[in-house]
N, C-alpha and C positions, 0 to 999 in steps of 0.2 A: 383116649374116651370110646366107651361103648355107647351107640345108637340107643340100645335098651335102657341104658340108665341114663340116658337125656331124655326117652319118655318117659320113662318112672316119673321125673321131676319135674318135667310138665303137665302130667298128670295130676302131682301132690299138689303143685300150683294151683293150677287149675280150681282142684277140689278144697284145699286147704285142709289137708286130711289125709296121715301116714295111711290109718284103716279102712278110709275111702279109697286111697288110692289104689290100695292090695286089691279091693274087693273087686273094683274095677278094670284089673288090667290080671284080674286072676294068677294074683303072688300073694305070698307070704308077707304080713309084716315085716319082718326080721328082712326079708330078702329088700323091700322098696327104700328100708333104710338105709338098708347097706348100698344100694344105688346112688343113692344122694352123699353118701358120706364119702363114697367114691369120685364123685366128683368134686367134693368141699377138699379132698384133700387133693387131688390134683391141681385143681386151679387157686390149691392153699387160700383158702378164704371162707367167709360163712355163708353161705345162698340163703340157708331156713332160719328164720327166727321162732325158736320150740318153745312159746308161751301157755300157760296152763292153760289161757282162752283160747288158744288157739295158736296157727299156725299163719306165720304173713311172710313175705318175701322181703331181707335185706336189700339194700340198692345193687349188690353185686349179684342176687341173685333175678335182681327186675331185669337189669341187663343180660344175662345168660337166658330169661324166660325167652325174650322178645327174639334173640340171634337163637334159639334150637326150634322155636316154631320154623324160621326159615330153613337151619338144617334136615329137619325133620321131613319136611316138605321137599327137599331139594333130592334126600334118599328114596323117598318115595317116589317120586317122578321117575329116576334112576329104575325103581322096580315095575313100577305101571308100564316104562317103557320094553323092557324087558319081558314083562309078562305080556305084552302086547305084541312082541315079535313072537312069543311062542304065540300067540293063539287064544289069551285067555287073561279077561280083566278079571277081579276080584277086589274086594274091601267095602269100607262103611263108609257111609256120608251122615255127616248130622248136619241137620237144616235148621233153623230159627227162623217161624213165620209170625205177623199176628195174623189175627184171626181168619181176614175173609180172602189171601190169597191160602192162605195154609187151609180151608174147605173146599174153594172154587177155583183154586188155578195149580197149587200142587197137585191132587191128583192125575191130572192129566199131565202133568209134566213128566212125574216119577214113572207112568205108565208106560210112554215113551221112552224116555231113559231103559227101561228094564228089559223093553224087548231087545236092543243090542245089548245093553250088560245086564244078561240075568244075574251073576254069580255077585251083585253088590249088594248090599241090605244100606236101610235108611233109619234114621230114628228123628221125628222130627219134633221139634218141643213149641208150645203155644207161649209167646213169647207178645208185649205190646211191642210199636215200633220203637219206643226208646230205648227198650230192653237190648232189643237186636243189635241197635246203634253200638249201645255200652259193650256189649258181648264182642263185640266185633275188635271195637278199636283196644281193646286189654287183650285180644288174642284167643278167649274164648271161643270162637267158633270162627271159622274161615269166611262164610257170608250167611245174607238172609233175606226178606225178602220184607220190607216194612210198604206203609200205606202214606208216608210224609217224608219230605225232605228237611234232615237235620242237617244244615249246614257244617260242615266243616272239612277244611283241606284235602284229611286224608284218607277221603270216603268216595269210594265212585260208585253210581249208580247208572241202572239200563232200565228202561221204563218194560214192562211185561202185561201191564193191563190198565183198561179204563173202567172208569167204576163212576160212580153217581149216589150222593146220598140223598136221603127223602126223609123226610120228618113222619111217624108214626105219633098219633092222638086217641085215644080213649073214645068210645062211638058217640059219648053223647058232648063231649068237646065241640065245640062250632058245628051245633044240628044243621046249618044250613048246606055244610061241606058235606060233598059223599067222595069217593075215594077218586084219588089223584088229582081232586081238584086244587087249585092252587089261592094261598095268602098270604097277605105281607107280616114283613117282619114286626111292625107295629102290633097284630092280632096277637103275638105269641106271649109278649113280653109278661103279664101279668097272670100265666101259668106256671104250674110246676110242673121242673124238668128232671129229667134222669138220665146221668152223661157220664158214658165209658171214664175209665180211671185215667188221670192228668200221666201222658207220656204216650196215649194213644192214637194211632194216628188219624181215626174219624173226629177226637178230639178235637185235636190240632188244626184237622182241616175246616171244621165249622168255626174254631177261633180265628184263623186266617179270614175266610169269608167276611166274616162279622167286620174285623178289624176292616178291611176295605172299605166296607159303610158308614165308619165311623162309627160303631155299636160297639159295648164291651162286652164279653162272653159271661163277668163278672154281675152287671145287672140282670143276670135271669135265675129267679129263683132253684136251685138245685135242689132235691129233697133226696138223692142216692145217687154215688157214684158205684159203678158193677163191672164187671171186667167183662161177664159171660153174655152175649146176646141173646141168647132164649131167655135166658132170664129178664132181661130187661123188655122183651115183648112181651111177657105176661106180665110184668109190672104195667106197663101201659094200658094191655088188653083190660086188666082190674080196674083202671081206675087212676094209680099212681100220678103219675103226670104224662108230658109226652117225652118223647127222644131222637134222635138223630141214628139212621143205619143205614149201611149199605143197602141202595135197590136189591142187592144179590139176596140178601140174607130176608126178602122179603117172601111169607107164605100168605095168601090173602086167602085161606083155608085155615089158619089157626084161631084157634078157640079153646079158651082159658075160661073155666067153669060157666058157658052159655054164651061167654063175648068174645067180641071179637076187636082186633082194633083200625082204626083208616091211617091210610097210604095220604098225606098231601105233599105237595110241593111250596117253596116257597119265592115268590116273584122275583124279591129284589135281592138274591141270592145265588154266588153261583157255585152250586156243590158236586163241581165235576170234579175227579182228583186221577191220580193214577198211581199204581204200584207200582213197584222197584224193583229187580233184583241188586243187593247193595254187597260193594265188597271192600276191603283196606284196598289202596291205592298201590302200597308198597310193599305189602307183604306179599309171596309167592304165594299162589294155590295151591294146596295139593290139589296131584296131579288127576284125582278120581273129580274133586270140585272143580277142576279147570274142566274134564268133560262135559259136567254136568251146566257146567256155565255157557258150553258153546254151543249144549245142546238144546237148555233153553232159547237162547238167543236163536236159534234156527228155525223156535216153533213159535215165535211171537213177530 
């Protein structure tokens, strides 16, 4: 078995396409097909269902995929240790992160890491917290950063940053209240709301906090579900509705067509939260991933 064949198979399984795998691996499509066929011949089984609508893994392919991740990481660990012994560490690290840690934490962490390992490169994917978790569980990424705990025995969480959510309001809502003043939960139930998409850590934190007070999030009138925080702030400033965002995303100088938004706090809700580095408990991290995790733990 050739490690290159395993890497090719893993990439095909990840992107569900021979042509896309060939492009990302800088190989020809016939070479990618030959690598997969060689593995199927060696194991005497079909690993990939080749369907007109796309590719899926067979049961045998799914079994090999899970083991191949560990085999490749073990191989990369050996290479990493040898490179370290020779005084050079290089490679590429893919990170999935929800919006707040991606904007406010990762730049600091990556800067610190590159000072020690300047030959490492990064790709950062913008995912909501649930998407990050799903990618880790199926093996598409080693680890990520999330803003909510999704309970499963297969995941390990490391706290990396604290945060608070605040309520933002159009200027003409709550006319007797100025920036940073507190209001009660009962005061907001009749107003329209803009929420982050389902799966975001922000939405999950608000839901759990409200449920702890016996309040169902569905009672609120939601007029839009939006992924982008900047778009949410613009819509609030224009008077569309209220929303919850991280206090780290607040810029009280934001002006949209001559209008600002107000920042309010809810007295009866605990909207503090933590962000976490999350990884699979039983799956070995890549060596660079392990070093990055250690670097993160040393800084937080």
